[in-house]
C-alpha beads as a LAMMPS data file, in Angstrom:
LAMMPS data file: protein, C-alpha beads

66 atoms
65 bonds

1 atom types
1 bond types

-500.0 500.0 xlo xhi
-500.0 500.0 ylo yhi
-500.0 500.0 zlo zhi

Masses

1 110.0

Atoms # bond

1 1 1 -118.722 -306.894 -15.392
2 1 1 -115.042 -306.582 -15.164
3 1 1 -116.564 -306.114 -10.851
4 1 1 -117.892 -309.637 -11.626
5 1 1 -115.109 -311.356 -13.293
6 1 1 -112.683 -310.208 -10.526
7 1 1 -115.440 -311.190 -8.051
8 1 1 -115.050 -314.706 -9.233
9 1 1 -111.193 -314.291 -9.121
10 1 1 -111.209 -313.968 -5.164
11 1 1 -114.449 -316.370 -4.611
12 1 1 -112.498 -319.727 -4.835
13 1 1 -109.459 -318.274 -3.819
14 1 1 -108.093 -318.029 -7.310
15 1 1 -105.688 -315.285 -7.950
16 1 1 -106.327 -313.767 -11.649
17 1 1 -103.435 -313.937 -13.471
18 1 1 -100.690 -311.816 -13.516
19 1 1 -99.616 -310.870 -17.269
20 1 1 -102.803 -312.168 -19.315
21 1 1 -99.985 -312.031 -22.679
22 1 1 -97.659 -314.628 -20.707
23 1 1 -100.774 -316.799 -20.227
24 1 1 -101.745 -316.911 -23.638
25 1 1 -98.106 -317.372 -24.629
26 1 1 -97.444 -320.065 -22.426
27 1 1 -101.142 -321.788 -23.606
28 1 1 -99.817 -321.427 -27.488
29 1 1 -97.047 -322.992 -26.731
30 1 1 -98.623 -326.051 -24.399
31 1 1 -100.542 -326.198 -27.238
32 1 1 -97.902 -326.583 -29.672
33 1 1 -95.906 -329.126 -27.421
34 1 1 -99.149 -330.733 -27.927
35 1 1 -99.478 -331.459 -31.171
36 1 1 -96.130 -331.596 -31.754
37 1 1 -96.455 -335.317 -29.250
38 1 1 -99.338 -336.149 -31.523
39 1 1 -97.439 -335.996 -34.401
40 1 1 -94.060 -337.768 -32.936
41 1 1 -96.497 -340.504 -31.358
42 1 1 -98.335 -341.371 -34.500
43 1 1 -94.660 -341.703 -36.318
44 1 1 -93.575 -343.936 -33.377
45 1 1 -97.298 -346.010 -33.799
46 1 1 -96.922 -346.320 -37.839
47 1 1 -92.720 -347.383 -36.919
48 1 1 -93.999 -350.023 -34.216
49 1 1 -97.055 -351.440 -36.748
50 1 1 -94.291 -351.502 -39.649
51 1 1 -91.955 -353.351 -37.317
52 1 1 -94.836 -355.961 -36.180
53 1 1 -95.391 -356.693 -40.072
54 1 1 -91.584 -357.208 -40.871
55 1 1 -91.620 -359.943 -37.729
56 1 1 -95.076 -361.813 -39.285
57 1 1 -93.103 -362.979 -42.015
58 1 1 -90.442 -364.649 -41.064
59 1 1 -92.302 -366.013 -37.786
60 1 1 -95.218 -367.474 -39.895
61 1 1 -91.961 -368.853 -42.695
62 1 1 -90.326 -370.907 -39.396
63 1 1 -94.009 -372.063 -38.333
64 1 1 -94.644 -373.212 -42.003
65 1 1 -91.401 -375.517 -41.944
66 1 1 -92.034 -376.494 -38.219

Bonds

1 1 1 2
2 1 2 3
3 1 3 4
4 1 4 5
5 1 5 6
6 1 6 7
7 1 7 8
8 1 8 9
9 1 9 10
10 1 10 11
11 1 11 12
12 1 12 13
13 1 13 14
14 1 14 15
15 1 15 16
16 1 16 17
17 1 17 18
18 1 18 19
19 1 19 20
20 1 20 21
21 1 21 22
22 1 22 23
23 1 23 24
24 1 24 25
25 1 25 26
26 1 26 27
27 1 27 28
28 1 28 29
29 1 29 30
30 1 30 31
31 1 31 32
32 1 32 33
33 1 33 34
34 1 34 35
35 1 35 36
36 1 36 37
37 1 37 38
38 1 38 39
39 1 39 40
40 1 40 41
41 1 41 42
42 1 42 43
43 1 43 44
44 1 44 45
45 1 45 46
46 1 46 47
47 1 47 48
48 1 48 49
49 1 49 50
50 1 50 51
51 1 51 52
52 1 52 53
53 1 53 54
54 1 54 55
55 1 55 56
56 1 56 57
57 1 57 58
58 1 58 59
59 1 59 60
60 1 60 61
61 1 61 62
62 1 62 63
63 1 63 64
64 1 64 65
65 1 65 66
């Protein structure tokens, strides 16, 4: 089975990862970054929605007067 794995890496001109542990650490780091960025995006979207809501009230008041 190991030979087949090595053959798969060679056939499409790919090289096996030099250090599997480093690859796993990089994967974990990137997954955490994705989680962090998703949380940041959700926070920003919440702030944007609050700003939109806050802007609606003055606009509504102006429209009712005019």
